[in-house]
mmCIF entry with sequence, helices, sheets and N, C-alpha, C, O atoms, coordinates in Angstrom:
data_MODEL
# 
_entry.id   MODEL 
# 
_entity.id                         1 
_entity.type                       polymer 
_entity.pdbx_number_of_molecules   1 
# 
_entity_poly.entity_id                      1 
_entity_poly.type                           'polypeptide(L)' 
_entity_poly.nstd_linkage                   no 
_entity_poly.nstd_monomer                   no 
_entity_poly.pdbx_seq_one_letter_code       MSRFQKLSHVVWFCPYHIVFVPKYRYQILKGLLVSMFIKAFMLIQRELDVKLSN 
_entity_poly.pdbx_seq_one_letter_code_can   MSRFQKLSHVVWFCPYHIVFVPKYRYQILKGLLVSMFIKAFMLIQRELDVKLSN 
_entity_poly.pdbx_strand_id                 A 
# 
loop_
_entity_poly_seq.entity_id 
_entity_poly_seq.num 
_entity_poly_seq.mon_id 
_entity_poly_seq.hetero 
1 1  MET n 
1 2  SER n 
1 3  ARG n 
1 4  PHE n 
1 5  GLN n 
1 6  LYS n 
1 7  LEU n 
1 8  SER n 
1 9  HIS n 
1 10 VAL n 
1 11 VAL n 
1 12 TRP n 
1 13 PHE n 
1 14 CYS n 
1 15 PRO n 
1 16 TYR n 
1 17 HIS n 
1 18 ILE n 
1 19 VAL n 
1 20 PHE n 
1 21 VAL n 
1 22 PRO n 
1 23 LYS n 
1 24 TYR n 
1 25 ARG n 
1 26 TYR n 
1 27 GLN n 
1 28 ILE n 
1 29 LEU n 
1 30 LYS n 
1 31 GLY n 
1 32 LEU n 
1 33 LEU n 
1 34 VAL n 
1 35 SER n 
1 36 MET n 
1 37 PHE n 
1 38 ILE n 
1 39 LYS n 
1 40 ALA n 
1 41 PHE n 
1 42 MET n 
1 43 LEU n 
1 44 ILE n 
1 45 GLN n 
1 46 ARG n 
1 47 GLU n 
1 48 LEU n 
1 49 ASP n 
1 50 VAL n 
1 51 LYS n 
1 52 LEU n 
1 53 SER n 
1 54 ASN n 
# 
_struct_asym.id          A 
_struct_asym.entity_id   1 
# 
loop_
_struct_conf.conf_type_id 
_struct_conf.id 
_struct_conf.pdbx_PDB_helix_id 
_struct_conf.beg_label_comp_id 
_struct_conf.beg_label_asym_id 
_struct_conf.beg_label_seq_id 
_struct_conf.pdbx_beg_PDB_ins_code 
_struct_conf.end_label_comp_id 
_struct_conf.end_label_asym_id 
_struct_conf.end_label_seq_id 
_struct_conf.pdbx_end_PDB_ins_code 
_struct_conf.beg_auth_comp_id 
_struct_conf.beg_auth_asym_id 
_struct_conf.beg_auth_seq_id 
_struct_conf.end_auth_comp_id 
_struct_conf.end_auth_asym_id 
_struct_conf.end_auth_seq_id 
_struct_conf.pdbx_PDB_helix_class 
_struct_conf.details 
_struct_conf.pdbx_PDB_helix_length 
HELX_P HELX_P1 AA1 LYS A 23 ? ARG A 25 ? LYS A 23 ARG A 25 5 ? 3  
HELX_P HELX_P2 AA2 LEU A 32 ? GLU A 47 ? LEU A 32 GLU A 47 1 ? 16 
# 
_struct_conf_type.id          HELX_P 
_struct_conf_type.criteria    ? 
_struct_conf_type.reference   ? 
# 
_struct_sheet.id               AA1 
_struct_sheet.type             ? 
_struct_sheet.number_strands   2 
_struct_sheet.details          ? 
# 
_struct_sheet_order.sheet_id     AA1 
_struct_sheet_order.range_id_1   1 
_struct_sheet_order.range_id_2   2 
_struct_sheet_order.offset       ? 
_struct_sheet_order.sense        anti-parallel 
# 
loop_
_struct_sheet_range.sheet_id 
_struct_sheet_range.id 
_struct_sheet_range.beg_label_comp_id 
_struct_sheet_range.beg_label_asym_id 
_struct_sheet_range.beg_label_seq_id 
_struct_sheet_range.pdbx_beg_PDB_ins_code 
_struct_sheet_range.end_label_comp_id 
_struct_sheet_range.end_label_asym_id 
_struct_sheet_range.end_label_seq_id 
_struct_sheet_range.pdbx_end_PDB_ins_code 
_struct_sheet_range.beg_auth_comp_id 
_struct_sheet_range.beg_auth_asym_id 
_struct_sheet_range.beg_auth_seq_id 
_struct_sheet_range.end_auth_comp_id 
_struct_sheet_range.end_auth_asym_id 
_struct_sheet_range.end_auth_seq_id 
AA1 1 GLN A 5  ? LYS A 6  ? GLN A 5  LYS A 6  
AA1 2 VAL A 11 ? TRP A 12 ? VAL A 11 TRP A 12 
# 
loop_
_atom_site.group_PDB 
_atom_site.id 
_atom_site.type_symbol 
_atom_site.label_atom_id 
_atom_site.label_alt_id 
_atom_site.label_comp_id 
_atom_site.label_asym_id 
_atom_site.label_entity_id 
_atom_site.label_seq_id 
_atom_site.pdbx_PDB_ins_code 
_atom_site.Cartn_x 
_atom_site.Cartn_y 
_atom_site.Cartn_z 
_atom_site.occupancy 
_atom_site.B_iso_or_equiv 
_atom_site.pdbx_formal_charge 
_atom_site.auth_seq_id 
_atom_site.auth_comp_id 
_atom_site.auth_asym_id 
_atom_site.auth_atom_id 
_atom_site.pdbx_PDB_model_num 
ATOM 1   N N  . MET A 1 1  ? 13.562 15.497  8.061   1.00 0.00 ? 1  MET A N  1 
ATOM 2   C CA . MET A 1 1  ? 12.231 14.999  8.390   1.00 0.00 ? 1  MET A CA 1 
ATOM 3   C C  . MET A 1 1  ? 12.354 13.650  9.107   1.00 0.00 ? 1  MET A C  1 
ATOM 4   O O  . MET A 1 1  ? 13.074 12.760  8.656   1.00 0.00 ? 1  MET A O  1 
ATOM 5   N N  . SER A 1 2  ? 11.668 13.520  10.185  1.00 0.00 ? 2  SER A N  1 
ATOM 6   C CA . SER A 1 2  ? 11.712 12.306  10.984  1.00 0.00 ? 2  SER A CA 1 
ATOM 7   C C  . SER A 1 2  ? 10.833 11.218  10.363  1.00 0.00 ? 2  SER A C  1 
ATOM 8   O O  . SER A 1 2  ? 9.852  11.512  9.679   1.00 0.00 ? 2  SER A O  1 
ATOM 9   N N  . ARG A 1 3  ? 11.195 9.974   10.608  1.00 0.00 ? 3  ARG A N  1 
ATOM 10  C CA . ARG A 1 3  ? 10.363 8.880   10.118  1.00 0.00 ? 3  ARG A CA 1 
ATOM 11  C C  . ARG A 1 3  ? 9.148  8.663   11.014  1.00 0.00 ? 3  ARG A C  1 
ATOM 12  O O  . ARG A 1 3  ? 8.256  7.883   10.678  1.00 0.00 ? 3  ARG A O  1 
ATOM 13  N N  . PHE A 1 4  ? 9.113  9.343   12.141  1.00 0.00 ? 4  PHE A N  1 
ATOM 14  C CA . PHE A 1 4  ? 7.995  9.237   13.069  1.00 0.00 ? 4  PHE A CA 1 
ATOM 15  C C  . PHE A 1 4  ? 6.928  10.274  12.740  1.00 0.00 ? 4  PHE A C  1 
ATOM 16  O O  . PHE A 1 4  ? 7.245  11.393  12.338  1.00 0.00 ? 4  PHE A O  1 
ATOM 17  N N  . GLN A 1 5  ? 5.687  9.906   12.907  1.00 0.00 ? 5  GLN A N  1 
ATOM 18  C CA . GLN A 1 5  ? 4.558  10.816  12.759  1.00 0.00 ? 5  GLN A CA 1 
ATOM 19  C C  . GLN A 1 5  ? 4.155  11.249  14.164  1.00 0.00 ? 5  GLN A C  1 
ATOM 20  O O  . GLN A 1 5  ? 4.310  10.486  15.118  1.00 0.00 ? 5  GLN A O  1 
ATOM 21  N N  . LYS A 1 6  ? 3.644  12.458  14.297  1.00 0.00 ? 6  LYS A N  1 
ATOM 22  C CA . LYS A 1 6  ? 3.247  12.870  15.642  1.00 0.00 ? 6  LYS A CA 1 
ATOM 23  C C  . LYS A 1 6  ? 2.079  13.845  15.603  1.00 0.00 ? 6  LYS A C  1 
ATOM 24  O O  . LYS A 1 6  ? 1.887  14.609  14.657  1.00 0.00 ? 6  LYS A O  1 
ATOM 25  N N  . LEU A 1 7  ? 1.322  13.775  16.670  1.00 0.00 ? 7  LEU A N  1 
ATOM 26  C CA . LEU A 1 7  ? 0.242  14.712  16.960  1.00 0.00 ? 7  LEU A CA 1 
ATOM 27  C C  . LEU A 1 7  ? 0.529  15.268  18.347  1.00 0.00 ? 7  LEU A C  1 
ATOM 28  O O  . LEU A 1 7  ? 1.559  14.948  18.941  1.00 0.00 ? 7  LEU A O  1 
ATOM 29  N N  . SER A 1 8  ? -0.348 16.076  18.856  1.00 0.00 ? 8  SER A N  1 
ATOM 30  C CA . SER A 1 8  ? -0.087 16.696  20.156  1.00 0.00 ? 8  SER A CA 1 
ATOM 31  C C  . SER A 1 8  ? -0.027 15.687  21.305  1.00 0.00 ? 8  SER A C  1 
ATOM 32  O O  . SER A 1 8  ? 0.571  15.973  22.342  1.00 0.00 ? 8  SER A O  1 
ATOM 33  N N  . HIS A 1 9  ? -0.635 14.520  21.136  1.00 0.00 ? 9  HIS A N  1 
ATOM 34  C CA . HIS A 1 9  ? -0.702 13.567  22.242  1.00 0.00 ? 9  HIS A CA 1 
ATOM 35  C C  . HIS A 1 9  ? -0.083 12.202  21.936  1.00 0.00 ? 9  HIS A C  1 
ATOM 36  O O  . HIS A 1 9  ? -0.128 11.307  22.780  1.00 0.00 ? 9  HIS A O  1 
ATOM 37  N N  . VAL A 1 10 ? 0.494  12.026  20.741  1.00 0.00 ? 10 VAL A N  1 
ATOM 38  C CA . VAL A 1 10 ? 1.013  10.705  20.390  1.00 0.00 ? 10 VAL A CA 1 
ATOM 39  C C  . VAL A 1 10 ? 2.115  10.823  19.330  1.00 0.00 ? 10 VAL A C  1 
ATOM 40  O O  . VAL A 1 10 ? 2.117  11.741  18.509  1.00 0.00 ? 10 VAL A O  1 
ATOM 41  N N  . VAL A 1 11 ? 3.053  9.866   19.373  1.00 0.00 ? 11 VAL A N  1 
ATOM 42  C CA . VAL A 1 11 ? 4.107  9.738   18.361  1.00 0.00 ? 11 VAL A CA 1 
ATOM 43  C C  . VAL A 1 11 ? 4.076  8.287   17.900  1.00 0.00 ? 11 VAL A C  1 
ATOM 44  O O  . VAL A 1 11 ? 3.977  7.382   18.727  1.00 0.00 ? 11 VAL A O  1 
ATOM 45  N N  . TRP A 1 12 ? 4.161  8.048   16.579  1.00 0.00 ? 12 TRP A N  1 
ATOM 46  C CA . TRP A 1 12 ? 4.094  6.674   16.088  1.00 0.00 ? 12 TRP A CA 1 
ATOM 47  C C  . TRP A 1 12 ? 4.950  6.483   14.854  1.00 0.00 ? 12 TRP A C  1 
ATOM 48  O O  . TRP A 1 12 ? 5.275  7.427   14.134  1.00 0.00 ? 12 TRP A O  1 
ATOM 49  N N  . PHE A 1 13 ? 5.303  5.226   14.637  1.00 0.00 ? 13 PHE A N  1 
ATOM 50  C CA . PHE A 1 13 ? 6.021  4.778   13.450  1.00 0.00 ? 13 PHE A CA 1 
ATOM 51  C C  . PHE A 1 13 ? 5.391  3.461   13.055  1.00 0.00 ? 13 PHE A C  1 
ATOM 52  O O  . PHE A 1 13 ? 5.474  2.491   13.807  1.00 0.00 ? 13 PHE A O  1 
ATOM 53  N N  . CYS A 1 14 ? 4.771  3.403   11.909  1.00 0.00 ? 14 CYS A N  1 
ATOM 54  C CA . CYS A 1 14 ? 3.998  2.224   11.530  1.00 0.00 ? 14 CYS A CA 1 
ATOM 55  C C  . CYS A 1 14 ? 4.245  1.873   10.060  1.00 0.00 ? 14 CYS A C  1 
ATOM 56  O O  . CYS A 1 14 ? 3.463  2.269   9.194   1.00 0.00 ? 14 CYS A O  1 
ATOM 57  N N  . PRO A 1 15 ? 5.312  1.143   9.771   1.00 0.00 ? 15 PRO A N  1 
ATOM 58  C CA . PRO A 1 15 ? 5.588  0.781   8.375   1.00 0.00 ? 15 PRO A CA 1 
ATOM 59  C C  . PRO A 1 15 ? 4.846  -0.502  7.971   1.00 0.00 ? 15 PRO A C  1 
ATOM 60  O O  . PRO A 1 15 ? 4.683  -1.418  8.777   1.00 0.00 ? 15 PRO A O  1 
ATOM 61  N N  . TYR A 1 16 ? 4.410  -0.546  6.737   1.00 0.00 ? 16 TYR A N  1 
ATOM 62  C CA . TYR A 1 16 ? 3.783  -1.740  6.186   1.00 0.00 ? 16 TYR A CA 1 
ATOM 63  C C  . TYR A 1 16 ? 4.460  -2.065  4.872   1.00 0.00 ? 16 TYR A C  1 
ATOM 64  O O  . TYR A 1 16 ? 4.892  -1.171  4.145   1.00 0.00 ? 16 TYR A O  1 
ATOM 65  N N  . HIS A 1 17 ? 4.547  -3.328  4.576   1.00 0.00 ? 17 HIS A N  1 
ATOM 66  C CA . HIS A 1 17 ? 5.125  -3.769  3.315   1.00 0.00 ? 17 HIS A CA 1 
ATOM 67  C C  . HIS A 1 17 ? 4.178  -4.817  2.750   1.00 0.00 ? 17 HIS A C  1 
ATOM 68  O O  . HIS A 1 17 ? 4.001  -5.877  3.349   1.00 0.00 ? 17 HIS A O  1 
ATOM 69  N N  . ILE A 1 18 ? 3.570  -4.535  1.609   1.00 0.00 ? 18 ILE A N  1 
ATOM 70  C CA . ILE A 1 18 ? 2.623  -5.462  0.997   1.00 0.00 ? 18 ILE A CA 1 
ATOM 71  C C  . ILE A 1 18 ? 3.299  -6.118  -0.197  1.00 0.00 ? 18 ILE A C  1 
ATOM 72  O O  . ILE A 1 18 ? 3.810  -5.437  -1.087  1.00 0.00 ? 18 ILE A O  1 
ATOM 73  N N  . VAL A 1 19 ? 3.298  -7.449  -0.208  1.00 0.00 ? 19 VAL A N  1 
ATOM 74  C CA . VAL A 1 19 ? 3.877  -8.198  -1.317  1.00 0.00 ? 19 VAL A CA 1 
ATOM 75  C C  . VAL A 1 19 ? 2.812  -9.141  -1.839  1.00 0.00 ? 19 VAL A C  1 
ATOM 76  O O  . VAL A 1 19 ? 2.204  -9.895  -1.079  1.00 0.00 ? 19 VAL A O  1 
ATOM 77  N N  . PHE A 1 20 ? 2.594  -9.093  -3.138  1.00 0.00 ? 20 PHE A N  1 
ATOM 78  C CA . PHE A 1 20 ? 1.630  -9.988  -3.774  1.00 0.00 ? 20 PHE A CA 1 
ATOM 79  C C  . PHE A 1 20 ? 2.400  -10.894 -4.718  1.00 0.00 ? 20 PHE A C  1 
ATOM 80  O O  . PHE A 1 20 ? 2.895  -10.446 -5.752  1.00 0.00 ? 20 PHE A O  1 
ATOM 81  N N  . VAL A 1 21 ? 2.503  -12.178 -4.361  1.00 0.00 ? 21 VAL A N  1 
ATOM 82  C CA . VAL A 1 21 ? 3.222  -13.135 -5.193  1.00 0.00 ? 21 VAL A CA 1 
ATOM 83  C C  . VAL A 1 21 ? 2.315  -14.329 -5.436  1.00 0.00 ? 21 VAL A C  1 
ATOM 84  O O  . VAL A 1 21 ? 2.073  -15.118 -4.522  1.00 0.00 ? 21 VAL A O  1 
ATOM 85  N N  . PRO A 1 22 ? 1.806  -14.474 -6.665  1.00 0.00 ? 22 PRO A N  1 
ATOM 86  C CA . PRO A 1 22 ? 0.978  -15.643 -6.962  1.00 0.00 ? 22 PRO A CA 1 
ATOM 87  C C  . PRO A 1 22 ? 1.808  -16.924 -6.947  1.00 0.00 ? 22 PRO A C  1 
ATOM 88  O O  . PRO A 1 22 ? 3.011  -16.898 -7.210  1.00 0.00 ? 22 PRO A O  1 
ATOM 89  N N  . LYS A 1 23 ? 1.171  -18.018 -6.644  1.00 0.00 ? 23 LYS A N  1 
ATOM 90  C CA . LYS A 1 23 ? 1.860  -19.303 -6.585  1.00 0.00 ? 23 LYS A CA 1 
ATOM 91  C C  . LYS A 1 23 ? 2.562  -19.577 -7.919  1.00 0.00 ? 23 LYS A C  1 
ATOM 92  O O  . LYS A 1 23 ? 1.963  -19.414 -8.981  1.00 0.00 ? 23 LYS A O  1 
ATOM 93  N N  . TYR A 1 24 ? 3.777  -19.977 -7.865  1.00 0.00 ? 24 TYR A N  1 
ATOM 94  C CA . TYR A 1 24 ? 4.625  -20.277 -9.025  1.00 0.00 ? 24 TYR A CA 1 
ATOM 95  C C  . TYR A 1 24 ? 4.915  -19.057 -9.897  1.00 0.00 ? 24 TYR A C  1 
ATOM 96  O O  . TYR A 1 24 ? 5.471  -19.200 -10.986 1.00 0.00 ? 24 TYR A O  1 
ATOM 97  N N  . ARG A 1 25 ? 4.545  -17.849 -9.433  1.00 0.00 ? 25 ARG A N  1 
ATOM 98  C CA . ARG A 1 25 ? 4.827  -16.595 -10.131 1.00 0.00 ? 25 ARG A CA 1 
ATOM 99  C C  . ARG A 1 25 ? 4.269  -16.546 -11.554 1.00 0.00 ? 25 ARG A C  1 
ATOM 100 O O  . ARG A 1 25 ? 4.876  -15.932 -12.432 1.00 0.00 ? 25 ARG A O  1 
ATOM 101 N N  . TYR A 1 26 ? 3.146  -17.173 -11.788 1.00 0.00 ? 26 TYR A N  1 
ATOM 102 C CA . TYR A 1 26 ? 2.485  -17.078 -13.087 1.00 0.00 ? 26 TYR A CA 1 
ATOM 103 C C  . TYR A 1 26 ? 1.992  -15.656 -13.312 1.00 0.00 ? 26 TYR A C  1 
ATOM 104 O O  . TYR A 1 26 ? 1.645  -14.961 -12.357 1.00 0.00 ? 26 TYR A O  1 
ATOM 105 N N  . GLN A 1 27 ? 1.959  -15.226 -14.542 1.00 0.00 ? 27 GLN A N  1 
ATOM 106 C CA . GLN A 1 27 ? 1.438  -13.905 -14.886 1.00 0.00 ? 27 GLN A CA 1 
ATOM 107 C C  . GLN A 1 27 ? -0.095 -13.983 -14.921 1.00 0.00 ? 27 GLN A C  1 
ATOM 108 O O  . GLN A 1 27 ? -0.690 -14.125 -15.990 1.00 0.00 ? 27 GLN A O  1 
ATOM 109 N N  . ILE A 1 28 ? -0.725 -13.889 -13.745 1.00 0.00 ? 28 ILE A N  1 
ATOM 110 C CA . ILE A 1 28 ? -2.173 -14.030 -13.680 1.00 0.00 ? 28 ILE A CA 1 
ATOM 111 C C  . ILE A 1 28 ? -2.897 -12.697 -13.780 1.00 0.00 ? 28 ILE A C  1 
ATOM 112 O O  . ILE A 1 28 ? -4.082 -12.652 -14.112 1.00 0.00 ? 28 ILE A O  1 
ATOM 113 N N  . LEU A 1 29 ? -2.181 -11.606 -13.491 1.00 0.00 ? 29 LEU A N  1 
ATOM 114 C CA . LEU A 1 29 ? -2.812 -10.291 -13.556 1.00 0.00 ? 29 LEU A CA 1 
ATOM 115 C C  . LEU A 1 29 ? -2.644 -9.738  -14.970 1.00 0.00 ? 29 LEU A C  1 
ATOM 116 O O  . LEU A 1 29 ? -1.572 -9.257  -15.336 1.00 0.00 ? 29 LEU A O  1 
ATOM 117 N N  . LYS A 1 30 ? -3.704 -9.811  -15.746 1.00 0.00 ? 30 LYS A N  1 
ATOM 118 C CA . LYS A 1 30 ? -3.653 -9.354  -17.130 1.00 0.00 ? 30 LYS A CA 1 
ATOM 119 C C  . LYS A 1 30 ? -4.894 -8.543  -17.452 1.00 0.00 ? 30 LYS A C  1 
ATOM 120 O O  . LYS A 1 30 ? -5.960 -8.771  -16.880 1.00 0.00 ? 30 LYS A O  1 
ATOM 121 N N  . GLY A 1 31 ? -4.756 -7.602  -18.362 1.00 0.00 ? 31 GLY A N  1 
ATOM 122 C CA . GLY A 1 31 ? -5.886 -6.849  -18.888 1.00 0.00 ? 31 GLY A CA 1 
ATOM 123 C C  . GLY A 1 31 ? -6.670 -6.086  -17.836 1.00 0.00 ? 31 GLY A C  1 
ATOM 124 O O  . GLY A 1 31 ? -6.107 -5.337  -17.037 1.00 0.00 ? 31 GLY A O  1 
ATOM 125 N N  . LEU A 1 32 ? -7.979 -6.290  -17.853 1.00 0.00 ? 32 LEU A N  1 
ATOM 126 C CA . LEU A 1 32 ? -8.893 -5.575  -16.955 1.00 0.00 ? 32 LEU A CA 1 
ATOM 127 C C  . LEU A 1 32 ? -8.590 -5.879  -15.491 1.00 0.00 ? 32 LEU A C  1 
ATOM 128 O O  . LEU A 1 32 ? -8.765 -5.015  -14.632 1.00 0.00 ? 32 LEU A O  1 
ATOM 129 N N  . LEU A 1 33 ? -8.144 -7.081  -15.201 1.00 0.00 ? 33 LEU A N  1 
ATOM 130 C CA . LEU A 1 33 ? -7.849 -7.468  -13.822 1.00 0.00 ? 33 LEU A CA 1 
ATOM 131 C C  . LEU A 1 33 ? -6.745 -6.599  -13.224 1.00 0.00 ? 33 LEU A C  1 
ATOM 132 O O  . LEU A 1 33 ? -6.795 -6.263  -12.041 1.00 0.00 ? 33 LEU A O  1 
ATOM 133 N N  . VAL A 1 34 ? -5.748 -6.232  -14.034 1.00 0.00 ? 34 VAL A N  1 
ATOM 134 C CA . VAL A 1 34 ? -4.656 -5.381  -13.549 1.00 0.00 ? 34 VAL A CA 1 
ATOM 135 C C  . VAL A 1 34 ? -5.197 -4.026  -13.116 1.00 0.00 ? 34 VAL A C  1 
ATOM 136 O O  . VAL A 1 34 ? -4.883 -3.554  -12.023 1.00 0.00 ? 34 VAL A O  1 
ATOM 137 N N  . SER A 1 35 ? -6.008 -3.396  -13.964 1.00 0.00 ? 35 SER A N  1 
ATOM 138 C CA . SER A 1 35 ? -6.521 -2.069  -13.627 1.00 0.00 ? 35 SER A CA 1 
ATOM 139 C C  . SER A 1 35 ? -7.451 -2.127  -12.413 1.00 0.00 ? 35 SER A C  1 
ATOM 140 O O  . SER A 1 35 ? -7.442 -1.206  -11.597 1.00 0.00 ? 35 SER A O  1 
ATOM 141 N N  . MET A 1 36 ? -8.245 -3.177  -12.277 1.00 0.00 ? 36 MET A N  1 
ATOM 142 C CA . MET A 1 36 ? -9.121 -3.311  -11.114 1.00 0.00 ? 36 MET A CA 1 
ATOM 143 C C  . MET A 1 36 ? -8.297 -3.471  -9.834  1.00 0.00 ? 36 MET A C  1 
ATOM 144 O O  . MET A 1 36 ? -8.635 -2.894  -8.801  1.00 0.00 ? 36 MET A O  1 
ATOM 145 N N  . PHE A 1 37 ? -7.229 -4.243  -9.904  1.00 0.00 ? 37 PHE A N  1 
ATOM 146 C CA . PHE A 1 37 ? -6.356 -4.477  -8.755  1.00 0.00 ? 37 PHE A CA 1 
ATOM 147 C C  . PHE A 1 37 ? -5.673 -3.181  -8.326  1.00 0.00 ? 37 PHE A C  1 
ATOM 148 O O  . PHE A 1 37 ? -5.602 -2.881  -7.134  1.00 0.00 ? 37 PHE A O  1 
ATOM 149 N N  . ILE A 1 38 ? -5.172 -2.412  -9.292  1.00 0.00 ? 38 ILE A N  1 
ATOM 150 C CA . ILE A 1 38 ? -4.511 -1.142  -8.998  1.00 0.00 ? 38 ILE A CA 1 
ATOM 151 C C  . ILE A 1 38 ? -5.498 -0.150  -8.384  1.00 0.00 ? 38 ILE A C  1 
ATOM 152 O O  . ILE A 1 38 ? -5.168 0.533   -7.414  1.00 0.00 ? 38 ILE A O  1 
ATOM 153 N N  . LYS A 1 39 ? -6.705 -0.067  -8.945  1.00 0.00 ? 39 LYS A N  1 
ATOM 154 C CA . LYS A 1 39 ? -7.723 0.842   -8.411  1.00 0.00 ? 39 LYS A CA 1 
ATOM 155 C C  . LYS A 1 39 ? -8.089 0.477   -6.976  1.00 0.00 ? 39 LYS A C  1 
ATOM 156 O O  . LYS A 1 39 ? -8.299 1.357   -6.141  1.00 0.00 ? 39 LYS A O  1 
ATOM 157 N N  . ALA A 1 40 ? -8.166 -0.826  -6.691  1.00 0.00 ? 40 ALA A N  1 
ATOM 158 C CA . ALA A 1 40 ? -8.501 -1.269  -5.335  1.00 0.00 ? 40 ALA A CA 1 
ATOM 159 C C  . ALA A 1 40 ? -7.413 -0.850  -4.347  1.00 0.00 ? 40 ALA A C  1 
ATOM 160 O O  . ALA A 1 40 ? -7.720 -0.363  -3.259  1.00 0.00 ? 40 ALA A O  1 
ATOM 161 N N  . PHE A 1 41 ? -6.143 -1.036  -4.717  1.00 0.00 ? 41 PHE A N  1 
ATOM 162 C CA . PHE A 1 41 ? -5.050 -0.630  -3.837  1.00 0.00 ? 41 PHE A CA 1 
ATOM 163 C C  . PHE A 1 41 ? -5.017 0.881   -3.652  1.00 0.00 ? 41 PHE A C  1 
ATOM 164 O O  . PHE A 1 41 ? -4.750 1.359   -2.549  1.00 0.00 ? 41 PHE A O  1 
ATOM 165 N N  . MET A 1 42 ? -5.282 1.638   -4.707  1.00 0.00 ? 42 MET A N  1 
ATOM 166 C CA . MET A 1 42 ? -5.280 3.101   -4.597  1.00 0.00 ? 42 MET A CA 1 
ATOM 167 C C  . MET A 1 42 ? -6.419 3.575   -3.697  1.00 0.00 ? 42 MET A C  1 
ATOM 168 O O  . MET A 1 42 ? -6.249 4.529   -2.939  1.00 0.00 ? 42 MET A O  1 
ATOM 169 N N  . LEU A 1 43 ? -7.575 2.921   -3.773  1.00 0.00 ? 43 LEU A N  1 
ATOM 170 C CA . LEU A 1 43 ? -8.703 3.269   -2.920  1.00 0.00 ? 43 LEU A CA 1 
ATOM 171 C C  . LEU A 1 43 ? -8.371 3.015   -1.456  1.00 0.00 ? 43 LEU A C  1 
ATOM 172 O O  . LEU A 1 43 ? -8.656 3.849   -0.596  1.00 0.00 ? 43 LEU A O  1 
ATOM 173 N N  . ILE A 1 44 ? -7.774 1.871   -1.174  1.00 0.00 ? 44 ILE A N  1 
ATOM 174 C CA . ILE A 1 44 ? -7.371 1.544   0.199   1.00 0.00 ? 44 ILE A CA 1 
ATOM 175 C C  . ILE A 1 44 ? -6.326 2.544   0.686   1.00 0.00 ? 44 ILE A C  1 
ATOM 176 O O  . ILE A 1 44 ? -6.368 2.988   1.833   1.00 0.00 ? 44 ILE A O  1 
ATOM 177 N N  . GLN A 1 45 ? -5.395 2.893   -0.192  1.00 0.00 ? 45 GLN A N  1 
ATOM 178 C CA . GLN A 1 45 ? -4.350 3.856   0.167   1.00 0.00 ? 45 GLN A CA 1 
ATOM 179 C C  . GLN A 1 45 ? -4.959 5.192   0.561   1.00 0.00 ? 45 GLN A C  1 
ATOM 180 O O  . GLN A 1 45 ? -4.551 5.786   1.559   1.00 0.00 ? 45 GLN A O  1 
ATOM 181 N N  . ARG A 1 46 ? -5.936 5.675   -0.213  1.00 0.00 ? 46 ARG A N  1 
ATOM 182 C CA . ARG A 1 46 ? -6.580 6.955   0.104   1.00 0.00 ? 46 ARG A CA 1 
ATOM 183 C C  . ARG A 1 46 ? -7.381 6.873   1.395   1.00 0.00 ? 46 ARG A C  1 
ATOM 184 O O  . ARG A 1 46 ? -7.338 7.790   2.215   1.00 0.00 ? 46 ARG A O  1 
ATOM 185 N N  . GLU A 1 47 ? -8.114 5.775   1.578   1.00 0.00 ? 47 GLU A N  1 
ATOM 186 C CA . GLU A 1 47 ? -8.950 5.640   2.775   1.00 0.00 ? 47 GLU A CA 1 
ATOM 187 C C  . GLU A 1 47 ? -8.118 5.588   4.045   1.00 0.00 ? 47 GLU A C  1 
ATOM 188 O O  . GLU A 1 47 ? -8.521 6.132   5.073   1.00 0.00 ? 47 GLU A O  1 
ATOM 189 N N  . LEU A 1 48 ? -6.962 4.940   3.986   1.00 0.00 ? 48 LEU A N  1 
ATOM 190 C CA . LEU A 1 48 ? -6.115 4.798   5.172   1.00 0.00 ? 48 LEU A CA 1 
ATOM 191 C C  . LEU A 1 48 ? -5.075 5.904   5.277   1.00 0.00 ? 48 LEU A C  1 
ATOM 192 O O  . LEU A 1 48 ? -4.273 5.910   6.211   1.00 0.00 ? 48 LEU A O  1 
ATOM 193 N N  . ASP A 1 49 ? -5.077 6.828   4.343   1.00 0.00 ? 49 ASP A N  1 
ATOM 194 C CA . ASP A 1 49 ? -4.116 7.938   4.307   1.00 0.00 ? 49 ASP A CA 1 
ATOM 195 C C  . ASP A 1 49 ? -2.684 7.419   4.355   1.00 0.00 ? 49 ASP A C  1 
ATOM 196 O O  . ASP A 1 49 ? -1.871 7.863   5.166   1.00 0.00 ? 49 ASP A O  1 
ATOM 197 N N  . VAL A 1 50 ? -2.391 6.465   3.465   1.00 0.00 ? 50 VAL A N  1 
ATOM 198 C CA . VAL A 1 50 ? -1.073 5.848   3.384   1.00 0.00 ? 50 VAL A CA 1 
ATOM 199 C C  . VAL A 1 50 ? -0.148 6.751   2.596   1.00 0.00 ? 50 VAL A C  1 
ATOM 200 O O  . VAL A 1 50 ? -0.524 7.280   1.550   1.00 0.00 ? 50 VAL A O  1 
ATOM 201 N N  . LYS A 1 51 ? 1.070  6.928   3.101   1.00 0.00 ? 51 LYS A N  1 
ATOM 202 C CA . LYS A 1 51 ? 2.085  7.710   2.405   1.00 0.00 ? 51 LYS A CA 1 
ATOM 203 C C  . LYS A 1 51 ? 3.127  6.735   1.879   1.00 0.00 ? 51 LYS A C  1 
ATOM 204 O O  . LYS A 1 51 ? 3.719  5.980   2.651   1.00 0.00 ? 51 LYS A O  1 
ATOM 205 N N  . LEU A 1 52 ? 3.355  6.747   0.572   1.00 0.00 ? 52 LEU A N  1 
ATOM 206 C CA . LEU A 1 52 ? 4.304  5.847   -0.040  1.00 0.00 ? 52 LEU A CA 1 
ATOM 207 C C  . LEU A 1 52 ? 5.712  6.394   0.095   1.00 0.00 ? 52 LEU A C  1 
ATOM 208 O O  . LEU A 1 52 ? 5.930  7.603   0.011   1.00 0.00 ? 52 LEU A O  1 
ATOM 209 N N  . SER A 1 53 ? 6.663  5.504   0.304   1.00 0.00 ? 53 SER A N  1 
ATOM 210 C CA . SER A 1 53 ? 8.060  5.920   0.387   1.00 0.00 ? 53 SER A CA 1 
ATOM 211 C C  . SER A 1 53 ? 8.890  5.008   -0.511  1.00 0.00 ? 53 SER A C  1 
ATOM 212 O O  . SER A 1 53 ? 8.464  3.910   -0.868  1.00 0.00 ? 53 SER A O  1 
ATOM 213 N N  . ASN A 1 54 ? 10.054 5.472   -0.860  1.00 0.00 ? 54 ASN A N  1 
ATOM 214 C CA . ASN A 1 54 ? 10.940 4.691   -1.736  1.00 0.00 ? 54 ASN A CA 1 
ATOM 215 C C  . ASN A 1 54 ? 11.902 3.862   -0.941  1.00 0.00 ? 54 ASN A C  1 
ATOM 216 O O  . ASN A 1 54 ? 12.720 3.144   -1.516  1.00 0.00 ? 54 ASN A O  1 
# 
């Protein structure tokens, strides 16, 4: 499988890397905030049709 995506009129490769690092690496994401943050990222992932890779 190629790392490139293609349609009948275009070929593309568009990698993104999102890193979230709070200042001084404090554990600020706790409890309800963690689940809200994860849900927000999953919603964006579905809307943009993002495919996760390892």
